[in-house]
N, C-alpha and C positions, 0 to 999 in steps of 0.2 A: 497528606501533603508531602512530608519529607520522604516517605517511601510508601508505596501502594500496598500497605499491609493487607487490606481487605482483598486485593487481587491475589496475593500470594496464598492467603488462607482459602479463598474460593477455589483456586486452581488445585491446591493440594487435596482439599476435600473432594472435589469433582473427580480427580484422578483416582482416588481410592474407591469412590463410589462406582465408577465405571468398571474398574478392574474387578471389584467385588461382584457386581451384577453379572459380568461376563463369566466369572468362575462359577457362580451359582447356576446360571443358565446352562452352561456346559455340563456341569456335574449332574444336573437334573435331566439332561438330554432334551432341553427345550430348544429345538432347532427347526422351526416350521418351514424354513427356507430350503432345507435339504429334502430332496425327493429321490425317488428311485431312478430318475433320469439325470440327476445331477443337482445343480443349485439353481433355485428360482431367484433371479436377481431382483425382480420387482418386489417379491415378498421380503427378501433380505433388506432392501432399502427401507421399506415401511417398518420392519422390525427394528432396524438400527436407529431410525429417526425417533421412534417412540421411546426406546430405552435410552438413547442418547440424551433426549430432553429430560427424562426422568432423573438422570444423574445430575444434570445441570440445575434442575429445579430444587432437588434435595440440597445441593450445595448452597443455592441462594437462600433458602429458608434456614439453613444452619449457620450462615455467615456471621450473624450478630452474636449468637451463642458462642461460636468458636472464637471470635475476637475477644470476647470477655474472658473466656477460659484461658486463651493463649497468653494474654497480657496480665491477667489478675487485676484488672482495673477496678477502681472505686467509682460507682455511679453517684454523681453529685445530685443531691436533692435540691429542688427549687427553693426551699426555705433554709438553705445552708446559712450558717452564721459567719463563715469565712469570707472576709472582704474580697480576697482574690478569686475565690470560687463564685461569689455573687456577681462579680464583674464578668466572669466567664459565662455564667448562665444568661446574664442580660445581653451579652454580645450575641450569643446563639439565638436567643429569643428575637432580637431585633433583626438579625440577618435572615432568620426563617420567615419573618413577616414580609421582608422585602422580596424574598424569593417566592412567596406565595405558597409555602408548604402548608398542607392541611393540618399538621401537628408539629409542634416543636420536637426536634430529635432528643433522645436521651443524651446526656453529657457525661462522659467518663474521663477520669484521670488515672494514668498508670505510671508506675515508677520506672524511670529510665533516664540516664544522663543525656541520651541523644535528643536532639531537637526534632520532634516527630509528631505527626497527627494523621488521623485517617477517619473516614466515614464508611459506614456499611449499613445493611438492612435490606429486607426484601421489598419494601414499598416506601413511598415518600412519607406515609403516615406512621411507619414503624421503623425508624432509622436511629442511628447512633453516630455521634461525633465524639471522638476520643483524642486527647492530647497527652503528651508526656510531661513529666515533671521537669525534664530538661528544657522543654519549650517554654514552660511558664517561668522558669528561672532565668532564661537567657534572652527572651524577647520582651519588648515593651508592649504596651496595650495596642498601639497602632499596628505593630507587626503581627501580634496575635490575632487581631481582627482581620488582617489580610489572609492569614492562614485559615481561619474559620470560614471566611467568605468563600475561599477555594473549596473547602470541604462541603459547605452548604450547596455550592454550585453542582458538585458531583451528585448530590441527592436530588436537587431540582431538575437536573438533566436526565435523571433516571438511568444513570450509568450502570448500576448494578443489574437492572432489568435487561437493558440492551446487551450487557455483558453476558447475561445468562442465555439469551437467545443465540448470540454468536457462539457461545461455548456449546450449546446444545447441537448446533449445526456441525461444529468441529467434532463433537463426540460421535455424531451419526456417521460422518465420513471416516473417522478412525475405526469404528466398529465394522463398517461396511468393507473398507479396504483390507482390514486385518483378516476378516473371514473369507473374503473372495480370494485373497492371495494364499491363505492357509489351505483352502480347498484345492486350489490349482496345484499346490506343491505336494499334497498328500494323497491325491487320487491314485489308487493302486488296484491290485487284483481283487478277485471276488471271493477267495476262500476266507474262512472265519479268522484264522490267525492274521491274515493280511488286513482284514477289516479292523481287528482289535488294535493292531499296530498303527494303522492309519488314523484311527480315532484318537489315540494318545498323541500322535504326532500333530494332528490337527489342533488339538487343545493347546499344546505347547507353542505351536506357531502363532495361534491367535493371541496368546499372552505376549509373545515376543513382539509381534507386529503392533499390537495395541500400545505397548510401552514406547516403541520407536515413534509411531505416528502421533501419539499424544505429546511427545516432546516437540515434534515439528509443529503440532497445533498450537503449542504454547508460544511459538514465534509469531503466529498470526494474532493471537490474543494480545501479546505484548505490543505489537505494532498498533493495534487498535487502542490500547491503553495510552500509548504515547500521544496519539491524536487527541484523545479525550482530555489529556492533561492541559493541552493548549486551550481547549474550550472552557475547562474548569478555571483556568487562570483568568480568562476573559470574564467569566461569571463572578469570580472573586473581586475583580476590579470594578465590576458593575455594582455589586452589593456593598462592598466595603470601601471602595475608592481605589483608583488606579495607583495612586502614590503609595498607599498602604500595601497593596499587593506587590509592587516592585520592591518596597522596603523589606517585605517578608522574604522574598526570593534572594535579595542581596544578603540578608542576614544568614540565610541558609548556606550561602557560599562561604561565609566566614566560619561557620561552626560545623561544616560537614565532616571534618576530620574527627570530631568527638564520637567515640564509640562506646557502646554498652559493654562493660567488662564481662558480662555473661556470655558474649559471643564466643569466647574461647571454649566455654563449656557447652554452649547450645548453638551449634553451627547453623541451625535452621534460621536463627535470627539474623544472620548475616545477609540473607536474601532480602531483608526488609530495607536495607540502606538505599538512599536515593542516588548515591554516586553511580554514574553510568559506567559499566565496565568497558574495557577496551577490546578491540578485535571482534571475533565472531560472537563473543558473549554479549555484545551490545544488542544483538538481535533478541535477547531475552529481557532487556531492560524495559521496565514498565513506565519509566519517566524519560523525557528528553533531557539533554544537558541543561543545567540551570542557565547558562549564558544564552542559550537559544530561547528559553522561555522568557527571560528578561527582555531580550531584543524584540521578541514577538509582541510583548505588551507595549514597548516603547513605540512600535511602528503602527499600532492600530488605534483607531478612535473608539473610545468607550462611550456608549450612549448614557 
């Protein structure tokens, strides 16, 4: 909710997986698209699509484990004796039923003063909803239910799966363009020294172009994420109630300035904040501005 933590983790793991796969393939000399006559673009396209999807699928199945590890969250048992946690569990159970999920998601709580929540998981039947202690401390039950409804909607909409498919396609384009451009730039003479130099240059150019194109691909993924946030807001309004969803978003506007003090030591957590950056950095924002989300809910009819 407050920041798309699961998307950040997904993209980070995916980027590392794709780069690692590329390095291993190049070091092992696995390049079936290179022939004595040049580069076979059809074979290269198939090669990149297969390995691009592999990177995305690995990221998807690691997303829940990575989220638990990154936040150090506590998974709440359904038979917890804490009144606050019992209300949380019951909200998630009820919202999951309304959303028609095959299984109730795991519920986690992690320590952070920021008002934040996220959902992740490879399938609707193996998902996780996590909230921060800051959210539990600063929101009332109605607002918390609105937040949880939004996260349950992400699961019900299958956003992580569709995200993985889109990321797989982006990976394929990144790998294809990087190799095609690297080959075009490093084609050289036929002597042995020239071939060795060309091979090393090719490897370096592939790494360079993959890094550049992956960054551009993140803009595409971020745009898609912003579109899905509006739909998740609608789902939250359907499952928890429009008023609760709007209340939750308005509360976020009030507390958005609260930051986790660990950010100064762990800059990677700064990317989790929901506040939309200004200028060109807004192209990497995973959430639309809160005022736009509130206005969108106020203007639509919820069934």
